[in-house]
Residue frames relative to the residue before (quaternion, step in Angstrom):
aa qw qx qy qz dx dy dz
M 1.0000 0.0000 0.0000 0.0000 0.00 0.00 0.00
N 0.1141 -0.8062 0.5786 0.0469 3.58 -0.67 1.03
D 0.7513 0.3777 -0.2022 0.5021 3.72 1.13 -0.47
L 0.5268 -0.5989 0.4691 0.3792 3.55 -1.11 0.35
P 0.5061 -0.6497 0.4423 0.3551 3.63 -0.90 0.50
E 0.2140 -0.7767 0.5735 0.1485 3.55 -1.02 0.69
I 0.1085 -0.7929 0.5984 0.0390 3.48 -0.98 0.86
D 0.2882 -0.7117 0.6121 0.1891 3.56 -1.03 0.99
F 0.2710 -0.8000 0.5230 0.1139 3.41 -0.28 1.44
E 0.5513 0.5875 -0.4134 0.4242 3.62 1.17 -0.08
L 0.6998 0.3870 -0.2464 0.5475 3.63 1.23 -0.52
C 0.5608 0.6390 -0.3927 0.3508 3.66 1.08 -0.40
N 0.0593 -0.7991 0.5976 0.0294 3.63 -0.88 0.92
G 0.5519 -0.6766 0.3467 0.3427 3.56 1.36 0.36
C 0.3489 0.7977 -0.4371 0.2256 3.56 1.27 0.38
G 0.4565 -0.7448 0.3839 0.2994 3.51 1.34 -0.47
V 0.4171 0.7035 -0.4667 0.3365 3.58 1.24 0.10
S 0.6272 0.5575 -0.3157 0.4429 3.66 1.07 -0.66
V 0.5520 0.6531 -0.3193 0.4085 3.45 1.35 -0.65
S 0.7227 0.3978 -0.1717 0.5385 3.47 1.06 -1.13
K 0.7331 0.4609 -0.2761 0.4172 3.59 1.02 -0.53
C 0.4441 0.7071 -0.4064 0.3709 3.65 1.29 -0.14
P 0.4396 -0.7394 0.4378 0.2614 3.59 -0.46 0.96
G 0.7627 0.3153 -0.2045 0.5264 3.53 1.11 -0.61
L 0.4401 -0.6891 0.4552 0.3525 3.63 1.33 0.21
A 0.4187 0.7764 -0.4078 0.2357 3.54 1.05 0.54
I 0.6513 0.5113 -0.3276 0.4551 3.51 1.31 -0.07
S 0.0308 -0.7389 0.6725 0.0287 3.52 -1.12 0.77
V 0.3273 -0.7262 0.5741 0.1895 3.49 -1.37 0.39
V 0.1091 -0.8126 0.5717 0.0308 3.66 -0.70 0.95
A 0.0405 0.7581 -0.6508 -0.0124 3.70 -0.61 0.90
Q 0.3503 -0.7575 0.5266 0.1621 3.53 -0.89 0.90
T 0.6563 0.6045 -0.2652 0.3652 3.53 1.27 0.03
L 0.2985 0.7779 -0.4874 0.2611 3.55 1.26 0.49
S 0.7461 -0.1951 0.1392 0.6212 3.68 1.01 -0.73
E 0.7045 -0.4713 0.2777 0.4522 3.48 -1.22 -0.12
R 0.7526 0.3977 -0.1703 0.4963 3.41 1.32 -0.61
E 0.7687 0.3524 -0.1501 0.5122 3.52 1.26 -0.59
A 0.2528 -0.7124 0.6379 0.1471 3.59 -1.22 0.74
L 0.3606 -0.7026 0.5638 0.2417 3.50 -1.29 0.48
V 0.0887 -0.7792 0.6203 0.0097 3.64 -0.77 1.04
K 0.1204 -0.7787 0.6136 0.0516 3.54 -0.98 1.02
I 0.0294 -0.8196 0.5654 -0.0874 3.50 -0.62 1.23
P 0.4517 -0.6899 0.4622 0.3261 3.50 -1.03 0.55
Y 0.1138 -0.7998 0.5894 -0.0029 3.70 -0.91 0.89
E 0.0254 -0.8321 0.5526 -0.0392 3.45 -0.76 1.14
F 0.4674 0.6735 -0.3953 0.4143 3.56 1.36 0.72
L 0.1391 -0.7425 0.6429 0.1269 3.51 -1.17 0.35
P 0.5208 -0.2196 -0.8244 -0.0300 1.32 -2.03 1.45
L 0.5970 -0.5570 0.4697 0.3357 3.49 -1.45 0.52
P 0.4517 -0.6331 0.5310 0.3365 3.55 -0.98 0.62
E 0.4253 -0.7003 0.5327 0.2119 3.45 -1.31 0.52
K 0.5948 -0.5381 0.4405 0.4032 3.61 -1.14 0.57
G 0.7702 0.3465 -0.2506 0.4732 3.45 -0.90 1.06
E 0.5877 0.6370 -0.3426 0.3626 3.38 1.20 -0.61
V 0.2738 -0.7445 0.5723 0.2078 3.62 -0.96 0.65
V 0.0956 -0.8186 0.5627 -0.0640 3.40 -0.86 1.26
D 0.4773 -0.6127 0.4976 0.3862 3.71 -1.06 0.15
A 0.3171 -0.7248 0.5923 0.1525 3.61 -1.03 1.02
L 0.1393 -0.8278 0.5418 0.0427 3.47 -0.73 1.09
D 0.4250 -0.6735 0.5389 0.2747 3.60 -1.16 0.63
R 0.7727 -0.3835 0.2773 0.4231 3.52 -1.30 -0.12
K 0.6795 0.4821 -0.2611 0.4875 3.51 1.33 -0.51
G 0.5751 -0.5879 0.3745 0.4282 3.66 1.30 -0.03
E 0.5585 0.6523 -0.3667 0.3580 3.59 1.30 -0.21
T 0.4659 -0.6729 0.4753 0.3228 3.65 -0.92 0.77
V 0.1060 -0.8212 0.5585 0.0501 3.59 -0.86 0.88
S 0.7534 -0.0098 0.0564 0.6551 3.55 1.44 -0.43
E 0.3968 -0.5821 0.5984 0.3816 3.38 -1.47 -0.27
A 0.2323 -0.7561 0.6092 0.0573 3.49 -1.36 0.64
R 0.2876 -0.7370 0.5875 0.1702 3.61 -1.16 0.64
V 0.3474 -0.7381 0.5115 0.2700 3.58 -0.70 1.00
V 0.2739 -0.7822 0.5436 0.1329 3.74 -0.75 1.11
D 0.8140 -0.0924 0.1386 0.5565 3.49 1.04 -0.97
T 0.0846 -0.7722 0.6196 0.1127 3.60 -1.00 0.36
L 0.1590 -0.8064 0.5692 0.0220 3.53 -0.87 1.16
R 0.1550 -0.7635 0.6210 0.0864 3.65 -0.79 1.03
F 0.1269 -0.7627 0.6319 0.0526 3.44 -1.12 1.10
K 0.7036 -0.4889 0.3330 0.3937 3.54 -1.31 0.50
D 0.6724 0.4637 -0.3435 0.4636 3.72 0.86 -0.53
K 0.5768 -0.6403 0.3817 0.3341 3.59 1.13 0.12
T 0.5334 0.5789 -0.4234 0.4484 3.60 1.26 0.01
C 0.1535 -0.7885 0.5796 0.1369 3.65 -0.49 0.71
V 0.2504 -0.7240 0.6218 0.1625 3.59 -1.33 0.47
I 0.2267 -0.7720 0.5904 0.0630 3.45 -0.79 1.24
S 0.1292 -0.7594 0.6251 0.1261 3.62 -0.80 0.82
I 0.0552 -0.8025 0.5938 -0.0200 3.62 -0.79 0.98
G 0.3475 -0.6908 0.5961 0.2163 3.52 -1.24 0.70
V 0.0991 0.8054 -0.5822 0.0513 3.61 -0.70 1.08
P 0.6687 -0.4292 0.3766 0.4763 3.69 -1.22 0.35
K 0.5838 -0.6169 0.4139 0.3274 3.56 -1.07 0.95
E 0.6916 0.5450 -0.2808 0.3819 3.43 0.88 -1.06
L 0.7179 0.3889 -0.2429 0.5237 3.53 1.31 -0.45
S 0.4370 0.7460 -0.4570 0.2091 3.67 1.14 0.00
M 0.6565 0.4581 -0.3208 0.5061 3.69 1.26 -0.23
D 0.6746 0.4892 -0.3156 0.4538 3.61 1.21 0.06
V 0.6623 0.5075 -0.3158 0.4518 3.47 1.10 -0.80
R 0.0109 0.8239 -0.5636 0.0587 3.55 -0.85 1.15
N 0.7627 0.1597 -0.1071 0.6175 3.66 1.26 0.04
I 0.2582 -0.7224 0.6165 0.1772 3.53 -1.44 0.05
R 0.1241 -0.7452 0.6388 0.1454 3.47 -1.39 0.28
A 0.4263 -0.6895 0.5209 0.2675 3.62 -0.73 1.12
R 0.3620 -0.7315 0.5511 0.1738 3.40 -1.35 0.73
R 0.3450 0.7663 -0.4582 0.2896 3.48 1.40 0.32
E 0.4583 -0.6177 0.5488 0.3275 3.58 -1.07 0.73
Q 0.3941 -0.7077 0.5531 0.1950 3.52 -1.26 0.79
I 0.3495 -0.7516 0.5261 0.1899 3.63 -0.76 0.84
């Protein structure tokens, strides 16, 4: 991928399909309307196991550093096998969070 992804915001309804279709997985969706304190962030996720709805995970910034905890709101699976994870994060961190790390113990 050599160019930044371009989005036609006139056509975007926030469904998240573009998040899974972007060749560089560079698109995320941020909605500031989850609650008074939380924003909804939709990110591409290609790891297993998938987190479960309601699970608490670490919210990571672009450097991979933990900036907060997050709550998994939803997991969407698409035919191309790229999943989109929707997480609830503090509103003030919504533009910083770009990945998650499960808190499950490894066997």
